[in-house]
N, C-alpha and C positions, 0 to 999 in steps of 0.2 A: 468202895463199891458205889456205883451209880444206879439210881432208881428213879422211876417215874410212873405215876398213875395216869392212864389215859382213859377217858370215858367213852362209852358207846354213844352213838348218835342215831337219831331217827329222822329221815328226810321228810320234809313237808312237800316241797316240790322236788320230784325225783330226778336223779341222774340215771339215765338208761341209754347207753350207746356212747362209744368213745372213738376218738381219732388220735392219730399220731402216737406219741409215747404217753399213754395213760391220761390223755386230755379229754375233758368232757364234751360231748356233742351238744349239751345244753347246760345252762347254769342250774344250780340247786340251792335250796335253803334247808337247814336242819336245826332241830332242837338237840342240844347236848344234854345227856342224862347225868344224874348225880351218883346213883348207887350202883349202877352197872358199869364196871370198869375193868381194865386189865392193868395189873402192876407188873412191871418188868425191872429186873435188876441185872447189872452186868459187872463182872470183874474182868480185868484185862491185864495182860503181861506181854512184853515184847517176845516175838517168836525167835526160836533158836535158828542158827544158820542151817542146821540140818533140816528143820521144818520148812524153811523157805526154799532150800535146795530140792525138796521133794517134788516141787512142781505144782503143788496145790496152791491156788491163788489166795485162798482164805482158810483160816483155822478157827474153828469154834465148836462148842458143844452147847446143847440146848436141853433144858428140862422144863416140863410143864406140870404144875401142881406137885412138884417134888419128885417127879419121875422122869428119867431120860426119855426123850422123844425123837429118835432118829428119823422118824417119818416126816418130821417138820423140816429136816435139813435142806431138802431140795428147794423149798420155798424161800428159806433164808438165804441160801446160796444164790438163787436168782435175784433176790433183792440186793444183795451185796454187789453182784455184777452190774446192776443198773445204777447203783449210786457211788461206786468206787471212784468215778471221775470227779465227784464232788467231795468225797472223803477219802483221799489217797491212803491215809493211815490204816485203812482196813486190811491192807496186804501185810502190814508190819507187825500185827499183834494177834495173839490168841484171845478169843472172847468166850467167857463162860456166861451164858445167858440163861436166866431163870425167870419164868413167867407164871402168873396165876390170874384167874378171873374171880371177880367177886360174885358172879352168878354161876349157877351149876353148869358143869360141862354138858354139852349136848342138850342144853335147855331150849334150843331153837333160836337163841339170840345170836345174830351174826357177831363174831368176835374178831374177824380179820381187821376191821377198822380200828378198834381200840388196841389190838395187838401191834399192828404196824405203826400206829401213832406212838405208842409207848416206846417201842424199839427205836424209832427215829429220834425222839427227843433224847433218849439215853445216849445215842451216838453223837448227837450234837453237843451234849454235855461233855462227853469224852473229848471231842474236838477242841472245846474250850480248855479243858485240862491240859491238852497237849500244846497249847499256845495260840490257838486261833482266837481272834477277837471279833466280836459282833456287837453292833448296836442292838438294843432290846428288840425292836421291831424286826430287824434283819434276822435275828436268831429264830424267831417264831415263824417267819415266812419260809426260811430255809428248811426248818423242821417239817412244816406242812408240805413243802415241795418234795422232800425226800419221802415222806409218808405216802404221798400220792403215787410214787413209783412202786410202792409195795402193794397198795390197794387203793383204788381211786377214792372211795369214801373215807379212807383213813385220814386224808388231809383235813377233814372236817372234825376230827377227834383230838386235835392238838390243843386247842384252847377256845374259849368263848362260850357263850350261852346260846345265842342264835348265831348261826354261822352260814356264810355264803361262799360257795365255790363256783367259779365260772364267771366269765365277764358278762356284765349286764349294764346297759346304759343308765339305769335308774340308781345304780349303787356304785358310787365313786370308789375307786381302789380295788374293785373286784377283778379277779384274774382267773384265767384257766390254769395257771401254773401252781397256785396255792390258794388256800382258803383265807378268809378274813372274818373277824368278828363283825356281826351285822352293825353298820355304823349309823343307822337312821333311827328316828324316834320309835319307841315301843311303849304302847299304852300299858298301864299297870296291870290290867287283867291278864296280859300275856307274860308277865315277868315271873310268875311262880306257877306256871302251868304244870299239871300233873300228867303222868304217863303210866298207866297200868298195862303191863304186857301179859296178855292171855296166851298161855303156852298150849296152843291147839295141837301141835305136832312137834315132838322133840327129835324126830328123825332127821337124818341128813338130807339136804335138798337133792332132788332128782337131777337137777341141772345146775351147774356152777354159774355164779354170776358172770364170770369171764366169758363163758359160752353164750350166756344170754345177751350180754352187751354186744358181742360180735354179730349176733343175729339181727341187729339193727342196721347193719350194712345191707343195702338193697331191700330193706323192709318197705312194703308198699305205703305205709302210713308214717314213715320216719320223719319226713320234713314237716308234716302237719303237727306231729308230736313235739318236735323241737320248738316250733312256733308257739304251740300251746303252753309249753313250759315257760317260755319267756314272758308270755302275757300273764300267766298265773303268778309269776313273781311280781309283776306290776300290781296285781290285785292284792297280794299279801302285803306289799309295802304300804298300800292304803289301809288295809285292815289293821296292821300293826300300829299304825299311827293313830287311827281313830278309835280303836277298840271294837271294831265291827266283828263280833264273834260269828254272826251268821255267815258273812262272806268268807271268813276264815274256814268255817266248817265246809262250805261249798267247795272251796279250792282244795282243801286237804283230802276230802273224800274222793273228789273227782280225780285227783292225782293218783291216789292209791288204786282206784279201779282202772285208770288208764295204763298204769304200769303193768298190771296183769293182763289187760287187753293186748298190749304189745307182745307179751309172751304167747298169748293164745292165737295171735295172728301172724307169727313169724313162721318161717320154714326152716327146720322143723318146728312145730308148735308144741307147747307144753302147758300144763296147768299145775300151779303150785298151791292154789287154794284147796281146802278140803271141805267136805260137806258141813263140818262144824264151823268153819270160817264163815260160810254163807249164812248159817243159822244165827250166828252171833251178830252179823251185820244187820240182818232183818230185825232182830230184837232191839238192837241199838236204835234203829230208825223208829220202831214202834214206841220205845221208851221216850225218845226225844219228842215225839208227837204228843204223847199223853201227858208229859210232865213239864215240857218247855225247858228242861235242864239241858244246857248246851254241851252234851256229851257227843263226841264224834270219834271216828276211827281212822287209822291209817294202817297200811300194810307195807312190809318190806318184801323182798323177793322170796317169800315163803308163806306158810300157812298161818303164822301167828298174827294176832290182832293187837295193835297198840291203841288203847283207849286214851284219848286226850280230852282234858276238861279243866276248867278253872279250879283253883284251890278252894274257893268258896262252895263248890259243889261236892267236895270230897266225901262228906258223910253219906249223902244220898247215893252217890255213885258206888261207893264201897258196899253199901247194902245191896244195890242192884247186882253187882258182880257176884257177891256171895250167894244171893238167893236165886239168880236166874242164869248167869253166864258161866260160873265156875263148873257147872256140870258138863260143859262142852270142852273143857280143858283136859289135857292128858293128866290123869291123877289129880284133877281139880287144882292144878298148879297155876299160879300167876305171880307176877312180881310188881309191887308198887314202887314207882320211881317218880322223879320230878325233874323239871328242867333246871339245869345248873344255873347258879346265880353268880358265877365267877366272871 
């Protein structure tokens, strides 16, 4: 049996909008999380002649949290169609795929990134068992490349602590095709950053990320947004090197609000934040002003709020969460996590 754990990630500079075959319209940088992950296991056996003769190009079954999930089959089938040119053995074997998340199902945490990353690395491991040879770096680059074809942000969940996806002149080795671990200096303050995820709304998103990305085509502010993302990476590079937490906060919060501004100004337009999202943001700003504790937020394409803060501020921030912010979470639920150190 082949198994792999792939972590969730949270983007600091957001990827929103794509071109070609799952290529990003702008580069992005993310923190890789530690405790929120998807673990996938695969058993495989060669298909029978009758199975191959049936005309079905792929043969697999899938279970999630121990239960068969045929509703997931179309997404896996589409993924196999996209990557079979790079892994031809997919047509020759039956795959029994089992997956589970370390975080609660429907917790409002996007799991497609960790799920597709875990599946991609497992398939790469099978490729090695079947005789393919890869240099270490080439293995991880191809795994990230494949994951990208399943879900864009999945390419950032393959490995690394701080991860870059998308070509940027300040980051040598960066590529639109796959992610790389951030290769530049990182001040110690950012090396054990904390991320507490406030579960504001555990419901399914009203608009899928795929639809949202496509709405950037012809968006009136698209080109300015892509230029902004590139410049914000320059700012983060300087912040990471110097330990400038104030500039880091400015970039990260601006990126979160800009992401949602793009959604609100597309045609059709939509709002994924909820009233409690806005209330939490206001309270974070007030808390930071009153205490000078460098707590900031970011948002994914949803209502939940990621609280980012240095490990040295953990005691104070946890008190603030429980006393003031938990009331705005569905069922007072939140998840403490931290940036991976791998």
